[in-house]
C-alpha positions in Angstrom: 41.2 16.0 -34.6 40.7 19.2 -36.6 43.6 21.5 -36.6 41.4 24.4 -35.5 40.4 22.5 -32.3 44.0 21.8 -31.5 45.0 25.5 -32.1 42.1 26.6 -29.9 43.4 24.4 -27.1 47.0 25.6 -27.6 45.8 29.2 -27.2 44.1 28.2 -23.9 47.1 26.2 -22.9 49.4 29.2 -23.3 46.9 31.7 -21.8 46.1 29.6 -18.7 49.3 27.5 -18.2 47.5 24.2 -18.9 49.1 20.8 -19.5 49.6 19.5 -23.0 46.4 18.1 -24.6 48.2 14.9 -25.4 49.1 14.4 -21.8 45.6 14.9 -20.7 44.2 12.6 -23.3 46.7 9.8 -22.5 46.4 10.1 -18.8 42.6 10.2 -18.6 42.0 8.2 -21.8 39.6 10.4 -23.8 39.2 11.9 -27.2 38.0 15.3 -28.2 35.0 15.5 -30.4 35.0 17.9 -33.3 31.9 19.7 -32.2 31.3 21.3 -28.8 33.3 23.4 -26.5 36.8 21.9 -26.0 37.2 23.1 -22.4 33.8 21.6 -21.4 34.7 18.3 -23.1 38.1 18.2 -21.3 36.5 19.1 -17.9 33.8 16.5 -18.3 36.1 13.7 -19.4 38.6 14.4 -16.5 35.8 14.6 -13.9 34.3 11.3 -15.1 37.6 9.5 -14.7 38.7 11.1 -11.5 35.4 10.9 -9.7 34.9 7.3 -10.7 37.8 6.4 -8.4 35.9 8.0 -5.5 32.9 5.8 -6.0 34.8 2.6 -7.0 37.8 2.6 -4.7 37.7 5.2 -1.9 34.1 5.2 -0.7 33.8 1.4 -0.3 37.0 1.4 1.8 36.5 4.4 4.1 32.7 4.2 4.3 30.3 1.4 4.9 31.0 -1.6 2.7 28.1 -2.3 0.4 29.6 -5.4 -1.1 31.4 -8.5 0.0 34.7 -7.3 -1.6 34.4 -4.0 0.2 33.9 -5.8 3.6 37.1 -7.7 3.1 39.1 -4.8 1.7 38.3 -2.6 4.6 40.3 -5.0 6.8 43.2 -5.2 4.4 44.4 -1.7 4.9 45.6 0.1 8.0 44.1 3.0 9.9 46.8 5.2 8.4 45.9 4.1 4.9 42.3 5.0 5.6 43.3 8.4 7.0 45.3 9.2 3.8 42.4 8.0 1.7 40.0 10.2 3.6 42.4 13.1 2.9 42.2 12.4 -0.8 38.5 12.0 -0.5 38.1 15.4 1.0 40.1 17.0 -1.7 38.2 15.1 -4.4 34.9 16.4 -2.9 36.2 20.0 -3.1 37.0 19.4 -6.8 33.7 17.7 -7.3 31.7 20.7 -5.9 33.8 23.1 -7.9 33.0 21.0 -10.9 29.3 21.2 -10.1 29.6 25.0 -10.0 31.3 25.0 -13.4 28.3 23.0 -14.8 26.1 26.0 -14.0 28.6 28.7 -14.9 31.5 27.5 -17.1 33.7 30.6 -17.3 36.9 29.8 -19.2 39.3 31.0 -16.6 37.5 29.0 -13.8 37.4 25.9 -16.0 41.1 26.3 -16.7 41.9 26.7 -13.0 39.9 23.5 -12.3 41.8 21.6 -15.0 45.1 22.8 -13.6 44.2 22.0 -10.0 42.9 18.5 -10.9 45.9 17.7 -13.1 48.3 18.7 -10.3 46.3 16.8 -7.6 46.3 13.7 -9.9 50.0 13.8 -10.6 51.2 14.9 -7.1 49.0 12.9 -4.8 46.1 10.8 -6.1 47.8 8.5 -8.6 50.6 7.6 -6.1 48.2 6.9 -3.2 45.8 4.9 -5.4 48.6 2.8 -6.7 49.7 2.1 -3.1 46.2 1.1 -2.1 45.7 -1.0 -5.3 48.9 -2.9 -4.7 48.0 -3.4 -1.0 44.5 -4.7 -1.9 45.8 -7.0 -4.6 48.3 -8.5 -2.2 45.6 -8.7 0.5 43.4 -10.8 -1.8 46.3 -13.0 -2.8 47.1 -13.7 0.8 43.5 -14.0 2.1 42.8 -17.2 4.0 39.7 -18.3 5.7 39.9 -19.4 9.3 39.3 -23.1 9.8 37.7 -22.7 13.2 34.2 -24.1 13.5 31.5 -21.5 14.3 29.5 -22.2 17.4 25.9 -21.1 17.8 25.3 -19.5 21.2 21.6 -18.7 20.9 
């Protein structure tokens, strides 16, 4: 990465109380391209990673299962787990719609606030809850057994 790109972010970091760029890159697994607006790149990369969890993990569990795995996984977690996931989902939707507004009007201060808010949400709540759900689903799949009762047709 060019030193001037890093310096630009460091100025933003100080001005807007943002996390270290290295932390963001390692947590959300992205690289900054030499060209383009650094804030927009960071916001885009973070939103791609965070919102993919909504579609891949949360929606199939709390919504209608659109796959066989989703059907089974909905029965592997408790009502309380689903309620906590829905709480995350609501907060993710707030971030998603704020992100959509930033696509239309990417003011630096607003983008910085979105990055801070998303970073804090990821570290304080989302990562912990998703780890819990992933462990529970992994164990659920390991313990899954089919019933050996014959099915009777009553038609």
